N, C-alpha and C positions, 0 to 999 in steps of 0.2 A: 504493500500500500504506500509506504513512504517513498520507495524507489520510483513510484509513478509520478511524483511531484517534480516537474522539470522547470517550473517558473523560476526565473532568476538565475538559471545556470547557463554557462557558456558551452556552445556546441562547436568544438574545434574542427573546422573544415576550410578549405581554400575556396573562396568565392568572391565575386565582385562586391557583394554587400559586406563581407567581412573586411575587405580592404578599404572600404570607404572611411573617410574621416569621421570620428565620433560626433563632431558638431553637425555634420550633415544628417546623421541618423537621429540625433536628438531633435533637431528642427523638424525632420520628416515625421517623427513619432508625434510631436506636438501638433503639427498641422493635421495629421491623420485623425487624432483624437478629437480635435475641434470639429473637423468636417463630419465625423461620425455622429456627433451630438446635434449637429445642425440639419442633417438630412432627416426627412420624414416621409420618404416615398420609396417604393421598391426600385424605381429607376436609379435613385441616389445610392441605394445599397448595392445595386449591381455595379455601379462605378467603384464603390469602396471595395467590393469583393474582387473586381478585376485588378484594382491597384495592389491590394495586399497579396492576391494570388501571384501576380508578377514578381513581387518582392520575394515571396517564398520560393518560387522557382529559381530566381537568381541567387538566393542565399544557399541553396543546396541542403537546407535542413529538411529531413524527412517529415512528411505530414503526420506519420504515426507518432513521432517524437513531439510534435507540436500539440496534437490533440490529446496526448497523454497528460499534458499539463492541465487540461480542463477537468480532469477527475478531481482535482483538489478543490474546485469551486462549484462542483455539480449541485451541492445543496443550496448554495447562494443563488445559482442560476434557476433552479426549480422554484425556490421560494419567491424570487422576483417575478417569474412568469406567472405562477399561480396567484400571487397577490394582485397583479395587474389584470389578470383574466376575470377574477371574481369581484373585484372592488372598483373597477372602472365603470363610471356612470354612462348610461346610453339608453336610447329609446327603443332599439331593436332587441327586445328581450327574447332569449331562447328558453330560459327556465329559471325558476327561483326555488331556493330551499333554505329556510331559517334566515340567517343574515347574508347568505350568498346569493348573488344575482349574476347569472351568466348572460352576457350580451355579445352581439357581433362586434361592437366597439371594443369590448374587453378582450375578445380573442385577437382582434387586430392589434391592440396595444400590447398584449402579452407576447405576440409573435415578434413585434418590432423590438421590444425590450430584450427578448431572448437573443435575437440576432445581434443586437447592439452589444450586449455583454460579451458574447462569443468573439465578435470581431475586435472588441476592445482588448480582451485578454490576448488574443493571437497577435494583434499589432504591437502591443507592449512587449510581449515575449520575444518577438523577432529581434528587437533591439538588444535584449540581454543575451539571446542565443548567438548573436553575431558580433558582440562587443565584449572584450574582457573588462573586468571591473576597473583595472587601472586606466585603460583607454577611456572608459566611460567617465571616470573621475576627472581625467585631464580635459576631456571635451567639455564637461559641465563647468569646470573651473575657468577654462578659457572663455567660454561663451558668456559666463556671468561676471567676467573680470571688471567691466565698467561699473558694476554695483559697489566695488571697493571704494569708489569716490564718495559714496554716501554711508560709509562705515558698515556695510553688510559683510559679515564674515564668510566670504565666498569659499575660501580654501577649507575652512572648518566644515562647512555644509557639504562640500564635495567629499571630504575625507570621511565624514559620518556615513554618507551614502555608499562609499566604496567599502567601508568596513561592514555595513549591513549586508551588502551583496555577497561579500566573501563569507559571511557567517551563515548564509542560507544553506549551502551544501554541507557545511560542517555540522550545523544543528540537525539537519535531516539525517545525516549519517549517525550522529549521536542518538537521535530518536530511534532509528532502526536497531541500533545495538541494545538500547534499553528495552525495546519491545521484545527482542529475541531473548534477552535475559529473563524477562517476566514470563514469557511463554515457556521457557525451560523450567520455571518454577510452578507451572500449572495455570497461568493466566490465560483467559479465553477472550480474544478481541473480535471474534467473528460471529459467535452464536449469541442468542438472547435478544431481548427487546432493545429499542433505542436507548432507554434509560440505563439498562444493564451495560450496554456497550460504552456509554458515557462514563459510568462508574468504573468500568474496567480501565479506562484511559487515565483516571485520576492518579494512580501510582506512577505514571510516566512523567507527569508534570514536575513533581518535586525534584527528582534527580536531574531532569532536563534543565530546570532553572538553576540548580546548584552548579551544574556543569557550565552553563552559559555565563553565570557570574564569575566563575573561576577563570574561564577563558578571557573574559573581558578584563579582569584584574591582571592576568598575566600579560595581555597585550599592552595595557596601560603602563605597567612596570617596564616592559621592554622598550616602549617609546620614550619613557623618561630616562632610562639608562643610556639611550642613544642621543640624549639632549634634543629631542624633537621639540620645536617651538613654533609650529604653525607654518604659514605660508610666507612669512616676512623674508624677503631677499633670497628665496629658494629658487634654484634653477632646475631644469629638467634635462636628463640625459638625451631624451628623444623628443624635442619640441614638435608640436603639431604643425604640419605644413600642408597646404592644399595641393592636390594633384589635379590633372585634367579630368580624371574620373569623378572627382568631387564636384567640379563645376557642371559636369553633365548631370550629376545627381540633383544639384540645385535646379537645373533647367527642367528636368523631369518633374520635380516637385512643383515648379511654377506651372507646368502644363496641367498637372493634376488639379491645382487650385483654380486655374482658369476654367477647366471643365466643371468644377464644383460651382463656381460663380454663375456660369452659363445655365446650368441645370436649375439652380435656385431661382434665377431670374425667369426662366421658362415657366416653372411651376407657379411663380408669383403672378405672371401675366395671364396664364391660362388655367 
């Protein structure tokens, strides 16, 4: 179960998306998420699916690996869809029972929300699949560098994000070890009701939190021992430099946004 969680992990393979500058991927992910929440039509979602599908093909990340990450949020996805289906107000009623009211508008809204969440997770995951935590940190720090003028701790924010991303696979591996140790002692995480399964997971949380705090303390002591003092006057061994493929990436993003604007204007007029 834990090994099925792929969100936040890097997938090492040689592709044009992997070689792109992290600033291009950060901007592309931001524009993708914005467009995803502004579209409200199937034609718009077809454009989004075509865009993210092209990115997936260019990234060479297997679809099975991408969809495996959706297992971690399947409960949130189902809850959101069911909530929108039964609690969206509408005039075209299909059926009613107690406080639940099923309408065609609810089905429409639930379908849109389900598609939106799936596309949001896939699009966000592609960035972490194709970008190492270090490159992602460098890209974020460089992109937000102008905020240093208004005293925003850009380097510290980027460092915290990098550490969080690095800890995801470590904590997942630690959770897997703890679960195997508990199963060897007779714990059952598969059978029983939902409440019983939740209770069975409680013994995992205490050793997991203890391990996480221990690792965080060790990391803090290691950084202090090396006289780490933030981003003041720090240099990089490999500074980010744009290549021709990055400008092509920006151009393709511009084309995507242009199509997005045209479609929105089309549906606003007609």
